[in-house]
N, C-alpha and C positions, 0 to 999 in steps of 0.2 A: 230158604228162599233168598237169603243174602246173595248167594252165588248167582241165582237166576236174575236178580235185579241187575247185577253187574254185567252179566252176559247180554241182557236185552239192550243195554246201553253200549257195551264194548263192541259188539259186532258192527253196528252202523258207524261208530267212531273210527274203528280200524278200517272199515270200508271206505269212508270218506278220505282218510289220510292216504290209503293205498291208491285209490283211484285218482287222487290229485296228481299222482306221478305217472300212472300207467293208463289213465282213463281214455286215452286216444287210441290205444292199441286194439286190434281186432278182437282179442279175447276179453276185453274189459267188460263187455256186456255179460259175459258168463260170470265174471267176478261179482258184478252187481247183483246178479241173481243169487249166487252162492251166499253172499253176505245177507241178503234179504231172507233167504230160506233159513239160515242159522238164527237170524233174529226172530223169525216166526216160531221156530222150534223152542227157543229160549222163552218166548212169550207163552207158549203152551205149557211149558214146565212151571212157569210162574203161576199161571192160572190154576193148574192142578194143586199147587201148594196153597193158594188162597182158598180153593174149594175145600181142601182137607183141614186146614188150620185156621181159617178165618182171616180177619184183618191183620196186616203186618206192618210194623214200624221198624225201619232199619236201625242198626246199632248206632250209626252216626246221626240219626234223626233227620236225615235229608230226604228220605224217601218213605212214602206211606202208600200202601196198597189196600184198597177195600173193594166192596162190591160195585161201587160206582165207577171207579176208573179201570178196574181190571178188564172188564169186557171191552172197553174202548181201546185199551192197550192191545188186546188180542185182535180186535178189528183193524187197528192201525197196522199191526205187523202183517196181517193176512192180506189186506188190500195193497200194502207196500210190496209184498212178495209178488203178488199177481201182476201188479203194474210193472215191476221190474221184468217179469217174463214177457209181458205184452210189449214193452218198449224195446226189447232186444231187436226183433226184426223191424219194428216200426222205425226206430231211430237209424238203423242201418240203411233202410230205404231212403230216409231223409238225407243221409250222408251221400248216398249214391246219386240222388237227384240234385245235389249241390246246395240244398237248403241250409245245411250246417257244414262246418269244417271239422277237421280232426281236433283242433283246439277246442271248438265248441263241444265236441263229444267228451273231452276230458272234463270240461266244466259241468256238463250235464251229469255224468256219472258221479263225480265227487259231490256236487251240490245235491243230487238226489239222496245220497246216503246222509248227507248233512241235514237235509230237510226231515228225513225220517227220524234221525237222532233228536232233533229239536222237538218234534211232536211227542216222542216217547218220554223225553226229559220233562216236558211240560205236564204230561199226564201223571208221571210217577212222583213228581216233586212234592215234598211235604212243606216247602217254603214258598209263600206267595211271591216273594222277591225273585226266587229262582224260576218260578212259573213265568213271571214277566220277562226275565232274561231269555228264557227258551222261546217265548212268543216273539220277541224282538229278533232273535237269531233266525227264526222261521221266516220272518219278513225279508231279511237280507238274502237268505238262500233262495226264496221265491223270486225275488227281483232278478237274480242272475238266470234263473230258469225261464222266466217269462220272456226275457229279452234275448233268448238263445238264437232266434233267427236273424237278429240284427237288422230287421227291416225298420223303416221309420215308424210304422204302426206298432211294431213290437216294442221298440224303444219308448214310444209314447205311453203304451199300456203299462210297461214296467215302471216308468217314471210316475205315472198317476198312482199306481199301486204303492210305490215307495212313499210318496208325499202323503196320500190319504191315510195309509196305515201307520206311517211314521208319526203323523200328528195324533192319530187315534191312540197309538200305543203310549205316547207321551201323556195323554190324559189318564190312561190306565196306571202309569207310573205314579202320578200325583195321587190317584185314588189309593194305591198301595201304600204310599207314604202316610196318608191320613189314617189308614188302618193301623199302621205301626204306631202312630201318635196315640191313637185310642188305646191300643194294647199296652203301650209302655206305661200307661197310668195305672194299670191293674195287675200287670205281670212283672214281678220283681226282676226276673232274669231277662234283661232286655234283648239278649242275643237270641232268645227263643220267642220273641214277640211276633214273629211272622210265620211261625210254624203252625201248620194247619191244625194238628191235633191239639196244640196248646190253645190256639184261638177258639177252637170249638168248645173246649172245656170251660173257657172263661167268657164265652160269647154274651151271656146274659148280663155281664158286668161292664161291657164296652159302652162308651158314651153314645147314646142313640143319635144325637144331632150330628156328631162327627161321622158316624157310620152311614147315616143317610147321605151326607155330602159325598163321602167316599164312594158309595155305590153309584151315584149319578156319574161321577167321573169314570168309574170302571165300566159302567153300562155303555157310555159313549166310546170308551177305548176298545174294549173287547167287542162291542157291538159293531164297530167299524170293521174289525177283522172277521166278524161273523157275517157281515154283509147285510145287516139290518138297514131298512130304509129309514131316513134318507141318506144313510152313510154307505150306500151300496155301489156307488158309481164305478169303483175299480173292478168289480167282479166280472161284469160282462166283457170288458176290454181284455182282461187277462185270459179269459177263456177263449176268446176269438182269435187272439194274436199269439198266444203261447203254444208250445207243442202239445199234442193231445194227451200224452201221458201225464203232463202237469195238470191238465183239466181234470183228469181222473183223481189225482191225489188232492187237488184243491177242494173239489166237491165232496170227495169221500173221506177226507181226513182233516184238513185245516179248519174247516168250518165247525166240525165236531169239537175240536180241541178248544177253540175260542168259546163255544157254548159251554163246554165243561168248566172252564175257568170262571165264567160268569155265574154259573149255578153254584159253584163252590162258595163264592162270595155271598150270594143270595142267602145261603144257609146261615152264615154268620150274621148277616143283617137282620134276618127274620128273628133269630134268637135275641138279638140286641134290642130291636124295636118292639117286639111282641105285637107287631102289626104286619099287614101284607103290602106295605108301601112298595117294597122292592118288586114284589110280584105284580102289582098294578102297573108299574112302569114297564116291566117286561111284557105284560099283556098288551099295553098300548103300542109299543114298538112292534110287537109280533103281528098285531092286526093291521097296522099301517104297512108293514112289509108284505103281508099277504095280499092286500088290496092293490098296492102299487105294482107288485110283481105280476099279479093276475091280469091287470090292465095292459102292462107293457109286453106281456107274452103275445098279444094280438098284433103288435106293431113290428115284430122282428122279421128280418130277412135272412140273417145269418143263423145257421142251424146250431152252432155252438153257443151263440148269444141267447138263443131261444131257451136252451136248457140251463144256462146260467141264471136266467130269471126264474126258471122252475126251482133251482136251488134256493134262491131268495125266498120264494113262496114257502117252501118246506121248512127252511130255517125259521121263518116267521111263525109257522104253526108250532114248531117245537119250542120256540121261545115263549109263545103264548101258553103252551101246555105247562112248562116249568113254572111260568109266572102264576098260572091259576092255582097251582100248589096243592090241590087235593091229591090223595093217594092214587086215584084212578087216572087223573090227568098226568101225574108224574110217571106212572107205569106206561101210559100211552106214549109219552115223549121218549122214554128210553127205548121202547120197541120201535118207534118211528125213526129214531136216530140210526139204529142198526139197519133197518130195512132200507132207508133212504141211501145210506152210504153204499150198500151192496148194489142197489138198483142203479143209482146214478153213475157209479164206476163202470157198470156193464154198459150203460147207454153211451158213455163217452168213448169206451173202447170200440163199440160198434160204429160210432160216428167217425172215429179215426179211420177205420177201414173204408167207410162210405166215401169220405172226402178223398182218400187215396184213389179209389176206383173212378170217381166222377171228376175229380180235379178241381172242385170248387166247394165252398161252404155256403154259397147262396142257395137258399131253399127253392127258389123258382126254377133253378136248373137241375134240381134233383127230383126225379120223377120215376115212378114205376119200378121201385126196387124189388117188388115181389116178382116181377117178370125178368128183370135184368140180372138179379142176384138173389134168388129165393132165400138162401141162408141168412144173408144180411138183412133182407127185407123182413123176414119173420122175426128175427132177433130184435130188430129195431121196433117193430110193432109191439111185440110182447113187452119189451122194456118200457116203451111209452105207456102201454096199458097199465103196467105195474106202477109207474111213477104217478100216473093220473089218479090212482086210487081205485082202480077197478078190482072187485073181488075175483079170486080169493087170495090175492097177494098181501104181503105183510104191511104195505103202506095202507091198504084199506082197513086192516085191523086196527092199526094205530090211529088213523083218522076217525074211525067209528067209535073207538073208546074215548077219544078226545071230545067228540060231539056229545056223547052221553054225559061226560063229566061237565062240559060247559052248560048243557041244558039243565042238569041238576042244580048247578050253581046259579045260573041266570039265563033264562030261555033266549033273551035277545042276543046274547053272545053267540049262541048256536046259530041264529039266523045270519049273523054277519059272516061266520065261518063258512056256512053252507053257500052263501052268496059268493064269497071269494073263491072257494074251491070250484064252484060251478063255472065262474068266469074263466078261471085258469084251465079247467077241463075243456071248455069249448075252444079256447085259444089253441091249446095243444093239438087237438084233433082237427081243427081247421087247417093247420099247417101239415099235420102228419098224414092225413088221408090221401092227398095227391102225391106226397112223397112216396108212399108205399104202393098205392094202387093206380096212380095217374099214368098217362102216356109220357114216355121219356122225350124231352125236346130233341129235335133233329140236330141242333147245332152242338149238342154236348156229345163228346166222344168218350166212350168207356175206355179207361186205360188198360193196357195189357196187364194180366195177372202176374205181377212180380212179388207182391206182398201177400203171402198166404194167410188169410184170417185164422186166428187161433180161436175157433168157435167154442172150444171146450172151456176156455176161461170165462167167456160170457155166459155159457150154459151153467157153470157152477154157481156163479153169482145169482142168476135168475132162479135157479132151483132152490137155493137157500132162502130167497125172498118168498118163493111159493110155499116152502116148508114153514116159514114163520107165519104165513097167513092161514095155513091149514091147522097147524098145531105148534105152539111155541114149545121148543124142547125143554124138558124139566130143568136142566141145569141153567139155561137162560132164564126161565121163569123164576127160579130161586134167586139168581143174581139180581134180577129186576126187582123182586120183592124186597130183598135186603137193601138195595139202593133206594127204593121208594121209601122205606122206613127211615133211612138216613136223611133223605132230602125233605120229605114232607112230614115226617114224624108220625106217620100212620101206615096201617096195612091196607092193601088193596081190598082184601076180603071184608074189612070193617067198613068200607065205603058203601057197600051195596045195602 
């Protein structure tokens, strides 16, 4: 598996360096796809190795692969590959329309591979310091991608993202330093004091007060990157002003990795404190994010901002699930994370094609998709139904399991979750119904079909989400069970 780890990181690294020099050429999009495909193949090989051999610690102790991060690694490589395929024609059309320049295309292709590299590095790292470095690198790559159009609004969105996430990641750095301080008191080899597997083995001996303070800083830091309210203001702007392929990977990948880092730290804090203080903080931020996002969904006029608030809602639910900490809630969060990433990436791909066809992101001017473009209309409707939690899609299964876990723990928590999800559901379909079934405004002209929608990409994602809702594949169920045991300390079956 040592070779697989190196290949998973080597392909996007070589891709970023290569495309930094040739990313403006016509064939650069194919290179972007090829490097992404190779990364996905390497991730599959790594997944097979973990499936057959179990958890793996690299010889240099820098990388650690277990059931928790391996499926997110595979998900990251899969969505990264599909987004590269989606962006080939999409960004070529943006270049033809004059929205980007050849120099911008070089930045896009190089930074895209750099972004994927930083995500994979964060997920595979055994060192909490290296995890922080990878998250900071992701911030820098994303700033350049969000500002690609060079409009005043895009520059403002990128600047807001840089400032908010920069301040947030600084808080995470201080929290990481505090963990090192606590670990150095009990781990003789100070150079290993930030290694995840070493920290996990010694978690019960770490100073509880220091770990509590560290978690607060890390919650604020990674919570900012995660888009938790009230630290979420950067997320709607980056979605609405950046290129659509970046919206795909932001919702489908970046938010997952930030949540992953936060949960890793929570495991250490739980073992140190022997209480659920960290979980209670996560539950509070999760519920706040759910309610705020649900209310703001009703006020949106921009279609991409609408679904950015949907992302905040779902990340709030996942944060709450991990915070609740029971085996069933943890299993629900793992399933929800996978289903949300696949669904939201499909939705943003569909939105990209819709915006190209209609020429606007203002929802009041997007009407009657089911009549003007049935394929896009139905894809958009099915994707929205899936993300809203309508059965039998995977989002519904994750939310249903969460509700059961919450009601078993405290019934009033279930009532708050139902209220928040109901408000969000009503807001989504209040906007979506006229977009899909309404009469198209006379003043909006449908653009000539120059960008051919790759409906198979969207179909693959939605089919996988449907599969997760009907029957979780055995290999995913086993991964989720093992990850649940690691995170919560218990089995899902024992919870019933």
